[in-house]
N, C-alpha and C positions, 0 to 999 in steps of 0.2 A: 657356912659354905662360901659366902661372899668374902669373908675375911681370908679364907684359905686362898681363894683366887687372887686377891690383892697381894698376898704374900708371895704367891707363885710368880705373879707378873713382876713384882719387885726383884725377886730372885733372878729372873731371866733378864729383865731390863737393866739391872745394875751390874750385869756381867759376872755374877757369882757362879752361874752354871758353866759358862765358857771357861772361867778360871779353874774350876774343878777339872774340866776336860783337859786343859793344858797341863795342869799339875799331874793328872793321871798319865798322860803321855810321857812326861818327864820321868815319872816313876817306872813306866814300862821300859824306858831306855836303860835304867839301872838294872832291871830284871833281865832284859835281853842280853846284856853284856856281863851278867853276874858280878856287878860292881856294888860296893857298899852304898846304901842309900843315904844321901845327904839331905836330912829333913829341913835343915836351915835353908838350903837352896830351894827346896820344894815350896817353902813358905814365901820365898822371894818371887818365884815363878807365879804363885797364886796372886800375890799383891800386885806384881807388875802387869799381869794380864788384866786385872780389874782396872788398874789405872790407865793402861794403854787403850783398852777397848772403850772405856767410857770417854776418854779424850777424843777418840776417833768418832764415836757416835754423837757426842753432845758438844764438841768444840764449837762448830759453827752456830749451833742453836743457842748455846749459852752466850756466845759473843754478840749475836745479833739481837737476842731477846732477854738480856740479863734481868731487866726489871720486870719482865712479864713471865718469868719462869713459873710453871705450875708447882703446886706443893709436891707432886710426885718427882718432878725433875730437881727441885730443891733438895729433897731427901736424898736422891741419887748423888747430887753434887756434894753434899755434906759427907755422905758415906764414902765417896771416892776420895775426898780430901783426907779423911781419917786413914783409909787404906794406904794412901800415898805417903802419909807421915810414917806409918808403920814400915813401909818399904824403905824409906830413907834411913830409918833406924837400922833395919836389917842389913842393908848393903854396905854399911860402914865396916862390917866384919869380913867382907870378901877380900880376896887377895887381888893383886894388880891385874893378872890375866883375866880373872872373872869380871873385874870392873871394865876392862876393855871390851869384852864381848857384850856386856850389858849396855855399854854406851853405844856400840854399833847397832844393837837391836833397838835401843831407844831412839836413835837418830832416824832409822828407817821408819819406825812407827810415827814419829813426830812429822816427818816429811810426807807421810801417807795422807795425813789430814790437814796439816798446816800449809801456809803459802809456800810455794816452791819457786826458786829464782829463775829457772829456765823456761821461758814461755813459748818457745818455738813449737814444742810438741804437746802443748797443753790444750785441753778442750775448753772452749769458751773462757769463762773467768774462774774456773775451778783450779787454781794454781797449786796443785799438789800431785804427789806420785800416783794417787788413785786415779787421777784424770788422764794419765798417759794411756793412749789407746792400746788395748790388748794386754796390759801388764797387771791388772788388778789381782787376779787369782794367783799369779805367779809370785807376786810380792808377798801376799798373805802366806802362801806355802813356804816361802823363804824364811819369813819371820818365825813361823811356827817351827820349822826345822831347826833354825838356829837356837830358838828358845828351848825346845824339848830334847835336842840331841847334842848340839855343840856346847851350849852354855853349861849343862850339868857335867860335861866331860872336859871342861876347860883346863883343869889342872893336870889331867892325864890323857889328853886327846892324842891318840895314836893313829897316824895316817896309814892304817893297814887295810886289808881287803874287807874285813868284817865291818869296820867303822864306815868305810865308803859305801858298802852295800846297805848298811843301816840308814845312812843319810839318804840314799836313793829311794829306799823303801818308804821312809817316813815322808819324803817329799811327794812321792806318788800317792801315798795314803791321804795326805792333806788335800791335794788337788781333787782326788775323788770325793773326799768328804765335803768339799766346797761346792761341788756340782749341784746338789739339791738347792743350795742357797742361790747359785747363779740362775737356776731355772725359776726360782721364786721371784728373784729380783728383775726378771726379764721385763716385767710390766713397769718397773720404776727406773731402770738404768738408762742413762743417755745412750742412744744408739751408737754414738761415736766412741763409746768405751770399748767396743769390739769384744765383748765377753764371748765365751765359747758358745752358749746358746744363740747369741746374736749372729755369730759367724756361720754356724753349721745347723742351727735348729735344735729343738728340744729332743727329737727322736735320735738324731745322730749324737747329741751330747750324752744321752743315756747309754748308747752303744760304746762311746769312748769311756764313760765311767765304768761300765762293766769290764771292759778290757783292762783298765787300770787296776781294778780289783783283782783280776786274774794275775796280773804282773806282781802286784803286792803279795798275793798268796804264794806265788811261785818263789819269790825271793825269800819270804819268811819261812816257808815250809821246807824247801829243798836246797837252799843255799846257806841261809843264816844259821838255822838250827833245825835239824831233821829228827829231833826226838818226837815221840808220839804225842805227848801233851802239847808241844809247840805246834805241831801240824794241825791237831784238832782245833786249838784256839784260833790259829790263823785262818783256817777254813770257816770257822763260825763267824769271825769278825768280817771277813771278806764277803761272806754270804749276806750278813745283815746289811752291810754297806751297799752291796749291789742291789738288794731288795729296796732299800731306801731311795736309791737313785732311780730305779725303775718306777717306783710309786710316786716320784716327785711330779708335781704339776705347777703350772704358773699360779693357779688359784688353789692355795693350800691353807690349812688351818695355821693359826699363829704358833701353835705348839709343835708342829711337825718338824721343822728345822731347828727352831730355837730351843726345844726341849729334847725331842727324841733323837734327831740326827746328832746333835752335840753330845748326847749321852754315850755314843759308841766308844770313844776313848775310855770312858769310865767303865763300861762293860768289859772292854779289853783288859783293863787292869784288874778288875774283880775276878775275871776268869783266870788270869795268871796267878793271883794270890790263892784262889780256890784250888787250882791244880797243884800248887806248891804244897798245900796242906794234905792233899790226897796222895800225891806221889812223893 
């Protein structure tokens, strides 16, 4: 049992779970647009998510306490290095347009955690994009939308109404998905970050989150794809997400957000694949 818990914590702390979530959302994009699935690109999204998230989470810690890293962090560091080398190998087969999108996403991710040159709008000494007041959740949503919608469609990105609506829906979905994390981090975040719960309180944040779920459901069910399976899946996912937002508290278990909330994109994909088999 102890071994299982240690493996589960490594699975979560090394960002494998969030990488599966990002990969699942990318797969959902292909299914939403009835586009052929590029499994090579899915592997890149998986590896890039692990590399990016672990860089964000452990950059400052590894830089400041390199010699004092625990065995757990050393294991994550080695694991991330291996995944990053796999990523380098995979991206060499991308075309120029895909490289450009990946570089843009990579730069935003890097500046989110690493020192940022413009200090006028930066909080205290945290010289990075994350420290800019009020931008945290919107930057994360932007990166996830670029990664899971724009990047997989790089070769045939068509600026039509369907694609635009998909981008809007995905951006709204990610913001709603992040709200339980924002509520959880309320006890840790610098007050000057001006996160949504800091600005409007937990109760109003939950109301905003449920409203975003309704908008997501409306776009997905009645504008993007009004087939019965699509409507059912969209309503299920929006209901699960809304319930998670409502149940979110400042004092929550380690697994609530890091495991269960982050599983919602994976559930979304599994439901789509299941309904494809049935219908």
